All heavy atoms as an XYZ file, in Angstrom:
829
protein
N      47.245    -11.000      1.788
C      46.919    -11.514      0.474
C      45.526    -12.155      0.463
O      44.772    -11.971     -0.469
C      47.994    -12.527      0.072
C      47.805    -13.077     -1.295
S      48.150    -11.806     -2.495
C      48.029    -12.701     -3.969
N      45.217    -12.899      1.523
C      43.906    -13.556      1.582
C      42.792    -12.526      1.740
O      41.715    -12.686      1.164
C      43.875    -14.555      2.728
N      43.055    -11.474      2.506
C      42.031    -10.438      2.677
C      41.782     -9.706      1.365
O      40.645     -9.376      1.045
C      42.450     -9.452      3.759
C      42.320     -9.994      5.147
C      42.560     -8.924      6.178
C      42.355     -9.482      7.564
N      42.441     -8.452      8.590
N      42.824     -9.478      0.597
C      42.659     -8.829     -0.705
C      41.830     -9.711     -1.642
O      40.944     -9.217     -2.342
C      44.026     -8.523     -1.317
C      44.011     -7.863     -2.680
C      43.398     -6.465     -2.572
C      45.401     -7.806     -3.256
N      42.105    -11.010     -1.623
C      41.338    -11.938     -2.449
C      39.869    -11.943     -2.040
O      38.983    -11.920     -2.894
C      41.923    -13.346     -2.342
C      41.110    -14.380     -3.051
C      41.122    -14.459     -4.438
C      40.313    -15.268     -2.345
C      40.358    -15.397     -5.104
C      39.549    -16.207     -2.992
C      39.574    -16.273     -4.383
N      39.611    -11.967     -0.731
C      38.230    -11.961     -0.262
C      37.519    -10.663     -0.636
O      36.354    -10.671     -1.021
C      38.178    -12.166      1.248
C      38.394    -13.582      1.746
C      38.458    -13.605      3.266
C      37.308    -14.490      1.243
N      38.222     -9.546     -0.536
C      37.608     -8.267     -0.911
C      37.295     -8.234     -2.402
O      36.214     -7.799     -2.809
C      38.525     -7.111     -0.525
C      38.525     -6.831      0.961
S      39.688     -5.566      1.501
C      39.569     -4.307      0.300
N      38.218     -8.688     -3.231
C      37.988     -8.696     -4.681
C      36.848     -9.656     -5.040
O      36.009     -9.340     -5.877
C      39.272     -9.104     -5.421
C      40.385     -8.108     -5.271
S      39.956     -6.489     -5.932
C      39.998     -6.835     -7.651
N      36.820    -10.810     -4.408
C      35.744    -11.766     -4.654
C      34.402    -11.193     -4.226
O      33.398    -11.346     -4.930
C      36.029    -13.072     -3.908
C      34.955    -14.092     -4.085
C      34.823    -14.774     -5.281
C      34.067    -14.373     -3.060
C      33.831    -15.723     -5.448
C      33.072    -15.306     -3.214
C      32.958    -15.989     -4.412
N      34.364    -10.529     -3.094
C      33.118     -9.929     -2.616
C      32.620     -8.828     -3.525
O      31.425     -8.729     -3.820
N      33.530     -7.986     -3.978
C      33.137     -6.910     -4.898
C      32.632     -7.489     -6.212
O      31.614     -7.042     -6.755
C      34.315     -5.942     -5.111
C      34.577     -5.158     -3.827
C      34.056     -4.999     -6.275
C      35.853     -4.344     -3.858
N      33.318     -8.496     -6.726
C      32.894     -9.133     -7.975
C      31.528     -9.796     -7.817
O      30.653     -9.666     -8.684
C      33.933    -10.166     -8.409
C      33.648    -10.909     -9.701
C      33.711     -9.936    -10.876
C      34.636    -12.033     -9.884
N      31.316    -10.481     -6.695
C      30.027    -11.134     -6.468
C      28.913    -10.105     -6.287
O      27.803    -10.280     -6.792
C      30.110    -12.030     -5.243
C      28.861    -12.830     -5.021
C      29.004    -13.810     -3.882
O      30.076    -13.906     -3.282
O      27.996    -14.483     -3.607
N      29.209     -9.026     -5.597
C      28.213     -7.975     -5.400
C      27.829     -7.326     -6.728
O      26.646     -7.151     -7.026
C      28.753     -6.923     -4.426
C      27.798     -5.851     -3.957
C      26.686     -6.469     -3.136
C      28.538     -4.812     -3.146
N      28.826     -7.011     -7.548
C      28.543     -6.380     -8.844
C      27.781     -7.325     -9.770
O      26.808     -6.924    -10.411
C      29.846     -5.930     -9.503
C      30.444     -4.714     -8.862
S      32.053     -4.195     -9.512
C      32.069     -4.739    -11.170
N      28.210     -8.583     -9.839
C      27.530     -9.518    -10.737
C      26.115     -9.826    -10.245
O      25.196     -9.984    -11.049
C      28.338    -10.804    -10.882
O      28.434    -11.455     -9.645
N      25.926     -9.885     -8.944
C      24.585    -10.140     -8.409
C      23.634     -8.999     -8.672
O      22.487     -9.207     -9.088
N      24.096     -7.780     -8.456
C      23.237     -6.616     -8.692
C      22.943     -6.463    -10.173
O      21.794     -6.227    -10.581
C      23.877     -5.343     -8.098
C      23.146     -4.104     -8.554
C      23.889     -5.415     -6.578
N      23.968     -6.607    -11.024
C      23.738     -6.469    -12.467
C      22.855     -7.590    -13.013
O      21.977     -7.341    -13.847
C      25.077     -6.446    -13.207
C      25.902     -5.185    -13.032
C      27.253     -5.336    -13.722
C      25.169     -3.979    -13.569
N      23.058     -8.807    -12.560
C      22.230     -9.926    -13.018
C      20.786     -9.770    -12.603
O      19.863    -10.003    -13.395
N      20.570     -9.343    -11.365
C      19.199     -9.143    -10.901
C      18.544     -7.953    -11.588
O      17.346     -7.974    -11.862
C      19.168     -8.962     -9.389
C      19.382    -10.260     -8.666
O      18.874    -11.286     -9.080
N      20.147    -10.219     -7.603
N      19.309     -6.919    -11.886
C      18.757     -5.785    -12.628
C      18.360     -6.214    -14.040
O      17.325     -5.783    -14.560
C      19.769     -4.644    -12.684
N      19.154     -7.085    -14.648
C      18.817     -7.598    -15.978
C      17.524     -8.423    -15.941
O      16.648     -8.254    -16.796
C      19.964     -8.448    -16.522
C      19.668     -9.086    -17.837
C      19.599     -8.330    -18.987
C      19.438    -10.449    -17.919
C      19.308     -8.919    -20.209
C      19.145    -11.046    -19.119
C      19.082    -10.279    -20.271
N      17.387     -9.295    -14.957
C      16.168    -10.105    -14.833
C      14.966     -9.208    -14.559
O      13.893     -9.388    -15.140
C      16.338    -11.166    -13.728
C      15.015    -11.857    -13.424
C      17.376    -12.181    -14.128
N      15.133     -8.231    -13.692
C      14.044     -7.303    -13.372
C      13.607     -6.527    -14.615
O      12.409     -6.371    -14.874
C      14.488     -6.341    -12.271
C      13.434     -5.423    -11.680
C      12.370     -6.230    -10.980
C      14.085     -4.455    -10.717
N      14.557     -6.073    -15.405
C      14.242     -5.348    -16.632
C      13.533     -6.238    -17.640
O      12.542     -5.836    -18.251
C      15.523     -4.771    -17.258
O      16.185     -3.973    -16.287
C      15.219     -3.939    -18.475
N      14.023     -7.462    -17.814
C      13.391     -8.348    -18.801
C      11.984     -8.769    -18.367
O      11.083     -8.867    -19.203
C      14.264     -9.579    -19.044
O      14.399    -10.327    -17.866
N      11.779     -8.988    -17.077
C      10.429     -9.331    -16.604
C       9.501     -8.135    -16.769
O       8.338     -8.287    -17.155
C      10.484     -9.808    -15.134
C       9.097     -9.868    -14.521
C      11.146    -11.166    -15.054
N      10.010     -6.936    -16.516
C       9.180     -5.735    -16.678
C       8.800     -5.527    -18.144
O       7.642     -5.220    -18.445
C       9.915     -4.513    -16.148
C       9.170     -3.234    -16.345
N       7.984     -2.970    -15.683
C       9.416     -2.168    -17.151
C       7.544     -1.782    -16.079
N       8.393     -1.285    -16.959
N       9.742     -5.714    -19.054
C       9.444     -5.556    -20.488
C       8.450     -6.616    -20.936
O       7.531     -6.338    -21.704
C      10.751     -5.617    -21.306
C      10.475     -5.762    -22.785
C      11.596     -4.386    -21.032
N       8.601     -7.843    -20.428
C       7.673     -8.913    -20.795
C       6.278     -8.628    -20.243
O       5.282     -8.885    -20.910
C       8.171    -10.251    -20.269
C       7.235    -11.389    -20.586
C       7.285    -12.493    -19.562
O       7.864    -12.323    -18.499
N       6.655    -13.599    -19.875
N       6.196     -8.074    -19.045
C       4.880     -7.844    -18.444
C       4.153     -6.669    -19.091
O       2.950     -6.534    -18.928
C       5.017     -7.612    -16.945
O       5.671     -6.390    -16.694
N       4.874     -5.823    -19.825
C       4.201     -4.744    -20.548
C       3.371     -5.282    -21.707
O       2.316     -4.736    -22.021
C       5.229     -3.739    -21.071
C       5.921     -2.879    -20.017
C       6.966     -2.004    -20.693
C       4.924     -2.039    -19.257
N       3.858     -6.358    -22.330
C       3.141     -6.894    -23.486
C       2.153     -7.996    -23.107
O       1.288     -8.336    -23.900
C       4.144     -7.450    -24.500
O       4.875     -8.511    -23.924
N       2.273     -8.562    -21.921
C       1.390     -9.647    -21.505
C       0.737     -9.320    -20.167
O       1.123     -8.405    -19.477
C       2.172    -10.947    -21.321
C       2.748    -11.492    -22.570
C       3.390    -12.803    -22.253
N       4.119    -13.311    -23.403
C       4.946    -14.315    -23.347
N       5.159    -14.926    -22.212
N       5.560    -14.723    -24.422
N      -0.212    -10.158    -19.835
C      -0.854    -10.057    -18.538
C       0.083    -10.641    -17.480
O       0.785    -11.607    -17.719
C      -2.162    -10.853    -18.582
C      -2.931    -10.888    -17.294
C      -4.270    -11.559    -17.467
N      -4.259    -12.993    -17.348
C      -4.073    -13.674    -16.216
N      -3.810    -13.037    -15.117
N      -4.136    -14.975    -16.202
N       0.066    -10.041    -16.307
C       0.929    -10.549    -15.236
C       0.407    -11.897    -14.759
O      -0.785    -12.078    -14.545
C       0.970     -9.561    -14.076
C       1.713     -8.312    -14.417
C       1.834     -7.396    -13.240
C       2.576     -6.153    -13.680
N       2.619     -5.147    -12.648
N       1.310    -12.819    -14.570
C       0.929    -14.162    -14.151
C       1.642    -14.512    -12.852
O       2.406    -13.730    -12.297
C       1.301    -15.177    -15.243
O       2.706    -15.227    -15.374
N       1.391    -15.719    -12.393
C       2.030    -16.203    -11.179
C       3.536    -16.309    -11.383
O       4.330    -16.002    -10.488
C       1.441    -17.571    -10.781
C       2.156    -18.155     -9.593
C      -0.029    -17.441    -10.498
N       3.932    -16.699    -12.575
C       5.354    -16.830    -12.870
C       6.063    -15.484    -12.799
O       7.195    -15.399    -12.315
C       5.558    -17.465    -14.241
C       4.874    -18.793    -14.376
N       5.259    -19.896    -13.651
C       3.829    -19.184    -15.136
C       4.497    -20.917    -13.958
N       3.610    -20.507    -14.863
N       5.398    -14.447    -13.272
C       5.992    -13.114    -13.213
C       6.158    -12.662    -11.764
O       7.216    -12.148    -11.388
C       5.107    -12.100    -13.974
O       4.885    -12.586    -15.296
C       5.754    -10.753    -14.031
N       5.144    -12.878    -10.956
C       5.229    -12.503     -9.538
C       6.299    -13.331     -8.842
O       7.065    -12.816     -8.023
C       3.855    -12.678     -8.858
C       3.951    -12.452     -7.367
C       2.841    -11.737     -9.470
N       6.394    -14.609     -9.181
C       7.415    -15.467     -8.591
C       8.812    -14.985     -8.948
O       9.700    -14.911     -8.086
C       7.200    -16.906     -9.052
C       8.214    -17.868     -8.513
C       8.206    -18.198     -7.171
C       9.156    -18.439     -9.337
C       9.135    -19.080     -6.654
C      10.083    -19.317     -8.837
C      10.074    -19.647     -7.492
N       9.026    -14.647    -10.219
C      10.339    -14.140    -10.628
C      10.676    -12.819     -9.952
O      11.824    -12.594     -9.546
C      10.396    -13.978    -12.147
C      10.656    -15.248    -12.936
C      10.579    -14.959    -14.424
C      12.004    -15.824    -12.582
N       9.691    -11.951     -9.823
C       9.944    -10.680     -9.135
C      10.301    -10.904     -7.671
O      11.192    -10.237     -7.129
C       8.733     -9.766     -9.268
C       8.469     -9.212    -10.665
C       7.172     -8.417    -10.677
C       9.620     -8.360    -11.128
N       9.631    -11.840     -7.018
C       9.962    -12.158     -5.631
C      11.353    -12.780     -5.514
O      12.083    -12.498     -4.561
C       8.927    -13.085     -5.025
C       7.696    -12.336     -4.600
O       7.803    -11.321     -3.938
N       6.548    -12.828     -4.988
N      11.720    -13.614     -6.472
C      13.066    -14.170     -6.458
C      14.122    -13.090     -6.629
O      15.168    -13.119     -5.975
C      13.219    -15.210     -7.572
C      12.698    -16.595     -7.283
C      12.887    -17.479     -8.499
C      13.402    -17.198     -6.096
N      13.855    -12.130     -7.505
C      14.802    -11.028     -7.704
C      14.953    -10.221     -6.425
O      16.066     -9.885     -6.012
C      14.354    -10.134     -8.888
C      15.117     -8.838     -8.909
C      14.520    -10.876    -10.190
N      13.840     -9.920     -5.771
C      13.903     -9.134     -4.530
C      14.645     -9.908     -3.444
O      15.503     -9.349     -2.745
C      12.483     -8.744     -4.076
C      12.498     -8.163     -2.686
C      11.873     -7.762     -5.047
N      14.356    -11.193     -3.313
C      15.031    -11.995     -2.294
C      16.523    -12.129     -2.592
O      17.359    -12.042     -1.689
C      14.382    -13.366     -2.210
N      16.860    -12.313     -3.858
C      18.272    -12.436     -4.219
C      19.013    -11.113     -4.044
O      20.181    -11.107     -3.653
C      18.411    -12.945     -5.646
C      19.815    -13.419     -5.947
O      20.411    -14.069     -5.059
O      20.318    -13.143     -7.040
N      18.333    -10.009     -4.328
C      18.968     -8.713     -4.082
C      19.239     -8.533     -2.593
O      20.275     -7.991     -2.207
C      18.078     -7.575     -4.588
C      18.054     -7.436     -6.076
S      19.581     -6.862     -6.746
C      19.260     -5.135     -6.812
N      18.311     -8.989     -1.748
C      18.524     -8.922     -0.304
C      19.728     -9.758      0.096
O      20.580     -9.314      0.873
C      17.272     -9.401      0.429
C      17.438     -9.482      1.910
C      17.477     -8.336      2.680
C      17.567    -10.704      2.527
C      17.634     -8.406      4.045
C      17.725    -10.790      3.891
C      17.764     -9.636      4.657
N      19.824    -10.960     -0.453
C      20.944    -11.842     -0.116
C      22.255    -11.253     -0.611
O      23.254    -11.233      0.120
C      20.708    -13.257     -0.700
C      21.963    -14.102     -0.622
C      19.577    -13.938      0.026
N      22.265    -10.755     -1.842
C      23.507    -10.223     -2.404
C      23.958     -8.976     -1.663
O      25.137     -8.831     -1.339
C      23.329     -9.935     -3.915
C      24.448     -9.084     -4.459
C      23.248    -11.235     -4.678
N      23.042     -8.074     -1.378
C      23.461     -6.808     -0.788
C      23.649     -6.865      0.716
O      24.455     -6.118      1.256
C      22.454     -5.687     -1.118
O      21.159     -6.068     -0.652
C      22.418     -5.411     -2.592
N      22.963     -7.741      1.398
C      23.069     -7.781      2.870
C      23.904     -8.949      3.367
O      24.881     -8.755      4.080
C      21.680     -7.840      3.491
S      20.712     -6.369      3.207
N      23.520    -10.143      2.983
C      24.157    -11.328      3.557
C      25.601    -11.452      3.099
O      26.493    -11.710      3.913
C      23.343    -12.588      3.211
C      24.038    -13.833      3.697
C      21.955    -12.482      3.793
N      25.850    -11.243      1.813
C      27.213    -11.370      1.314
C      28.120    -10.338      1.966
O      29.251    -10.643      2.362
C      27.241    -11.254     -0.229
C      28.652    -11.187     -0.744
C      26.501    -12.416     -0.845
N      27.636     -9.121      2.119
C      28.430     -8.084      2.756
C      28.703     -8.432      4.220
O      29.832     -8.256      4.714
C      27.719     -6.719      2.628
C      28.433     -5.657      3.434
C      27.637     -6.306      1.169
N      27.702     -8.943      4.920
C      27.898     -9.311      6.323
C      28.850    -10.489      6.478
O      29.665    -10.528      7.408
C      26.559     -9.632      6.977
C      25.625     -8.438      7.178
C      24.291     -8.903      7.732
C      26.253     -7.413      8.084
N      28.784    -11.451      5.563
C      29.707    -12.588      5.627
C      31.126    -12.121      5.365
O      32.069    -12.520      6.066
C      29.276    -13.687      4.626
C      30.374    -14.716      4.443
C      28.007    -14.346      5.091
N      31.300    -11.251      4.386
C      32.638    -10.727      4.115
C      33.148     -9.887      5.273
O      34.333     -9.927      5.602
C      32.632     -9.897      2.831
C      32.618    -10.704      1.552
C      32.464     -9.786      0.358
C      33.882    -11.509      1.434
N      32.264     -9.136      5.875
C      32.657     -8.355      7.046
C      33.149     -9.272      8.156
O      34.159     -8.993      8.807
C      31.478     -7.529      7.534
C      31.742     -6.753      8.790
C      30.476     -6.150      9.374
O      29.396     -6.285      8.771
O      30.579     -5.547     10.450
N      32.449    -10.355      8.364
C      32.867    -11.300      9.390
C      34.171    -11.996      9.060
O      34.990    -12.264      9.935
N      34.372    -12.314      7.768
C      35.613    -12.966      7.378
C      36.809    -12.020      7.445
O      37.922    -12.434      7.767
C      35.481    -13.535      5.961
C      34.591    -14.754      5.802
C      34.446    -15.104      4.332
C      35.141    -15.927      6.580
N      36.583    -10.764      7.106
C      37.688     -9.810      7.093
C      38.006     -9.247      8.473
O      39.087     -8.721      8.695
C      37.378     -8.666      6.123
C      37.310     -9.067      4.655
C      36.863     -7.892      3.813
C      38.644     -9.588      4.177
N      37.057     -9.358      9.387
C      37.295     -8.844     10.739
C      38.286     -9.750     11.466
O      38.460    -10.914     11.125
C      35.983     -8.762     11.507
N      38.877     -9.207     12.462
C      39.776    -10.031     13.266
C      38.952    -10.995     14.103
O      37.744    -10.833     14.264
C      40.629     -9.143     14.178
O      39.754     -8.380     15.004
C      41.505     -8.215     13.375
N      39.597    -11.978     14.673
C      38.864    -12.983     15.419
C      38.275    -12.426     16.699
O      37.319    -12.957     17.230
C      39.762    -14.176     15.717
C      40.075    -14.941     14.496
C      41.274    -15.010     13.874
C      39.186    -15.733     13.713
N      41.197    -15.788     12.752
C      39.919    -16.247     12.630
C      37.831    -16.047     13.822
C      39.346    -17.064     11.673
C      37.261    -16.866     12.859
C      38.015    -17.362     11.805
N      38.833    -11.368     17.203
C      38.264    -10.731     18.398
C      37.332     -9.599     17.965
O      37.522     -8.451     18.317
C      39.350    -10.228     19.336
C      40.299     -9.273     18.644
O      40.373     -9.307     17.406
O      40.958     -8.491     19.346
N      36.334     -9.959     17.171
C      35.433     -8.954     16.604
C      34.556     -8.331     17.689
O      34.403     -8.863     18.779
C      34.547     -9.576     15.526
O      33.691    -10.520     16.106
N      33.986     -7.203     17.355
C      33.154     -6.483     18.314
C      31.711     -6.963     18.302
O      30.932     -6.534     19.128
C      33.177     -4.981     18.008
O      32.704     -4.782     16.671
C      34.579     -4.431     18.143
N      31.349     -7.837     17.370
C      29.980     -8.334     17.317
C      29.783     -9.394     18.401
O      30.516    -10.380     18.455
C      29.676     -8.932     15.943
C      28.236     -9.317     15.766
S      27.802     -9.753     14.089
C      28.551    -11.338     13.913
N      28.810     -9.164     19.217
C      28.580    -10.100     20.319
C      27.769    -11.294     19.830
O      27.304    -11.349     18.695
C      27.851     -9.393     21.444
O      26.544     -9.069     21.044
N      27.583    -12.229     20.710
C      26.810    -13.421     20.396
C      25.350    -13.060     20.126
O      24.707    -13.632     19.246
C      26.917    -14.410     21.556
C      26.385    -15.768     21.187
O      26.251    -16.097     20.014
N      26.072    -16.567     22.188
N      24.831    -12.092     20.874
C      23.447    -11.669     20.657
C      23.271    -10.998     19.295
O      22.261    -11.214     18.622
C      23.010    -10.712     21.764
C      22.941    -11.404     23.119
O      22.724    -12.630     23.137
O      23.099    -10.714     24.135
N      24.247    -10.180     18.882
C      24.177     -9.557     17.560
C      24.171    -10.599     16.458
O      23.445    -10.475     15.468
C      25.361     -8.607     17.348
C      25.296     -7.386     18.228
O      24.187     -7.071     18.720
O      26.342     -6.737     18.428
N      24.969    -11.626     16.628
C      25.019    -12.703     15.638
C      23.672    -13.415     15.557
O      23.191    -13.722     14.470
C      26.122    -13.681     16.003
S      26.359    -14.990     14.808
N      23.062    -13.659     16.695
C      21.756    -14.326     16.703
C      20.674    -13.447     16.090
O      19.803    -13.937     15.373
C      21.373    -14.703     18.121
C      22.179    -15.832     18.673
C      21.765    -16.190     20.058
N      22.644    -17.224     20.586
C      22.445    -17.844     21.708
N      21.398    -17.539     22.451
N      23.272    -18.769     22.117
N      20.719    -12.154     16.349
C      19.722    -11.238     15.778
C      19.874    -11.186     14.268
O      18.879    -11.230     13.529
C      19.852     -9.839     16.414
C      19.069     -8.808     15.624
C      19.386     -9.866     17.850
N      21.094    -11.092     13.772
C      21.302    -11.064     12.320
C      20.834    -12.360     11.671
O      20.209    -12.348     10.612
C      22.770    -10.814     11.999
C      23.194     -9.400     12.237
C      24.616     -9.196     11.844
N      25.043     -7.836     12.104
C      26.233     -7.383     11.819
N      27.129     -8.164     11.263
N      26.556     -6.123     12.069
N      21.145    -13.482     12.280
C      20.683    -14.766     11.744
C      19.169    -14.863     11.741
O      18.566    -15.349     10.791
N      18.540    -14.383     12.815
C      17.076    -14.390     12.877
C      16.487    -13.519     11.780
O      15.504    -13.901     11.145
C      16.606    -13.894     14.248
C      15.129    -13.657     14.314
C      14.256    -14.726     14.406
C      14.615    -12.375     14.252
C      12.886    -14.517     14.449
C      13.251    -12.153     14.288
C      12.388    -13.229     14.390
N      17.065    -12.339     11.549
C      16.533    -11.441     10.521
C      16.637    -12.047      9.133
O      15.717    -11.919      8.320
C      17.245    -10.091     10.575
C      16.908     -9.217     11.776
C      17.763     -7.957     11.767
C      15.436     -8.865     11.806
N      17.731    -12.728      8.846
C      17.883    -13.370      7.536
C      16.828    -14.451      7.353
O      16.145    -14.519      6.325
C      19.307    -13.944      7.379
C      19.387    -14.860      6.177
C      20.320    -12.829      7.267
N      16.650    -15.299      8.354
C      15.655    -16.369      8.264
C      14.241    -15.799      8.210
O      13.393    -16.261      7.439
C      15.817    -17.350      9.450
C      14.676    -18.345      9.497
C      17.144    -18.066      9.355
N      13.973    -14.748      8.990
C      12.643    -14.152      9.025
C      12.268    -13.557      7.671
O      11.180    -13.815      7.150
C      12.597    -13.064     10.108
C      11.300    -12.318     10.158
C      10.172    -12.904     10.706
C      11.198    -11.034      9.644
C       8.974    -12.229     10.746
C      10.012    -10.344      9.677
C       8.892    -10.942     10.227
N      13.159    -12.761      7.077
C      12.824    -12.136      5.805
C      12.772    -13.144      4.664
O      11.965    -13.001      3.742
C      13.791    -11.001      5.488
C      13.503     -9.753      6.269
C      14.394     -9.288      7.218
C      12.324     -9.066      6.082
C      14.121     -8.149      7.948
C      12.036     -7.930      6.800
C      12.936     -7.477      7.746
N      13.585    -14.185      4.720
C      13.498    -15.230      3.701
C      12.149    -15.940      3.796
O      11.488    -16.176      2.779
C      14.640    -16.238      3.874
O      15.881    -15.542      3.838
C      14.615    -17.277      2.787
N      11.727    -16.248      5.007
C      10.411    -16.860      5.192
C       9.282    -15.947      4.772
O       8.276    -16.393      4.217
N       9.448    -14.654      5.018
C       8.436    -13.685      4.614
C       8.288    -13.640      3.092
O       7.168    -13.607      2.573
C       8.809    -12.309      5.159
C       7.734    -11.237      5.155
C       6.607    -11.623      6.098
C       8.342     -9.915      5.573
N       9.402    -13.667      2.374
C       9.332    -13.669      0.915
C       8.705    -14.958      0.396
O       7.899    -14.928     -0.543
C      10.717    -13.471      0.294
C      11.219    -12.061      0.387
C      12.440    -11.790      0.960
C      10.475    -11.011     -0.113
C      12.908    -10.499      1.047
C      10.933     -9.708     -0.029
C      12.152     -9.453      0.553
N       9.048    -16.092      0.988
C       8.451    -17.360      0.562
C       6.949    -17.364      0.835
O       6.151    -17.797      0.001
C       9.152    -18.542      1.262
C       8.395    -19.838      1.051
C      10.575    -18.677      0.763
N       6.545    -16.852      1.990
C       5.124    -16.757      2.306
C       4.395    -15.860      1.311
O       3.295    -16.181      0.858
C       4.940    -16.222      3.728
C       3.501    -16.043      4.210
C       2.835    -17.396      4.336
C       3.493    -15.306      5.535
N       5.006    -14.753      0.916
C       4.394    -13.859     -0.060
C       4.240    -14.544     -1.413
O       3.234    -14.359     -2.092
C       5.216    -12.576     -0.200
C       4.596    -11.580     -1.123
C       3.462    -10.879     -0.752
C       5.137    -11.359     -2.369
C       2.875     -9.971     -1.601
C       4.564    -10.443     -3.226
C       3.427     -9.750     -2.843
N       5.214    -15.360     -1.796
C       5.103    -16.100     -3.060
C       3.938    -17.079     -3.001
O       3.138    -17.171     -3.939
C       6.429    -16.832     -3.378
C       6.236    -17.827     -4.506
C       7.504    -15.848     -3.739
N       3.816    -17.803     -1.900
C       2.701    -18.755     -1.771
C       1.358    -18.038     -1.750
O       0.397    -18.490     -2.376
C       2.859    -19.613     -0.527
C       3.952    -20.640     -0.632
C       4.652    -21.033      0.486
C       4.274    -21.222     -1.843
C       5.651    -21.980      0.397
C       5.268    -22.166     -1.950
C       5.958    -22.546     -0.829
N       1.281    -16.931     -1.037
C       0.014    -16.196     -0.985
C      -0.345    -15.606     -2.345
O      -1.512    -15.630     -2.742
C       0.086    -15.098      0.063
C       0.056    -15.551      1.518
C       0.236    -14.358      2.447
C      -1.244    -16.256      1.809
N       0.622    -15.082     -3.053
C       0.319    -14.495     -4.357
C      -0.062    -15.568     -5.369
O      -0.921    -15.351     -6.220
C       1.509    -13.683     -4.877
O       2.619    -14.511     -5.064
N       0.538    -16.747     -5.275
C       0.144    -17.816     -6.207
C      -1.244    -18.350     -5.889
O      -2.001    -18.688     -6.772
C       1.178    -18.946     -6.191
O       1.211    -19.554     -4.931
N      -1.605    -18.418     -4.604
C      -2.951    -18.883     -4.272
C      -3.996    -17.820     -4.608
O      -5.129    -18.144     -4.926
C      -3.039    -19.242     -2.774
O      -2.893    -18.085     -1.988
N      -3.621    -16.562     -4.554
C      -4.540    -15.489     -4.937
C      -4.860    -15.554     -6.428
O      -5.975    -15.308     -6.839
C      -3.923    -14.130     -4.587
C      -4.772    -12.961     -4.976
C      -5.928    -12.666     -4.279
C      -4.419    -12.166     -6.050
C      -6.728    -11.591     -4.635
C      -5.196    -11.084     -6.415
C      -6.363    -10.808     -5.711
N      -3.870    -15.921     -7.238
C      -4.086    -16.017     -8.678
C      -4.952    -17.216     -9.035
O      -5.673    -17.191    -10.027
C      -2.734    -16.091     -9.408
C      -2.895    -15.938    -10.884
O      -3.544    -14.952    -11.299
O      -2.369    -16.782    -11.628
N      -4.912    -18.273     -8.259
C      -5.694    -19.467     -8.532
C      -7.167    -19.195     -8.324
O      -8.028    -19.605     -9.091
C      -5.211    -20.647     -7.644
C      -6.173    -21.822     -7.738
C      -3.823    -21.051     -8.046
N      -7.506    -18.460     -7.257
C      -8.900    -18.193     -6.972
C      -9.259    -16.886     -7.591
O     -10.158    -16.315     -7.632
C      -9.135    -18.181     -5.463
C      -8.841    -19.513     -4.829
C      -7.758    -19.677     -3.976
C      -9.640    -20.611     -5.098
C      -7.490    -20.892     -3.398
C      -9.359    -21.837     -4.531
C      -8.300    -21.970     -3.688
O      -8.029    -23.169     -3.118
């Protein structure tokens, strides 16, 4: 019963995250057609990309870990590599936001 609840919750979160981010992406694109692109537009686009990464990768991996048995096949090194990749790409997106905002200032 708990696994079914987790699967339904994961599917619902995945669908709502993808649809919500697609809506934001569409509205920012429509807005940028009529106006000049600004720092806020680039920031929102970076947030959408980062959130899509979190929704499609991290949520699925967390659900996979929760639904797996306790004697899972993922080793300690695999867990560390996945954690490093999440932190690395999140930092990369934040760095890109800072660089793009400083590029617009100058």
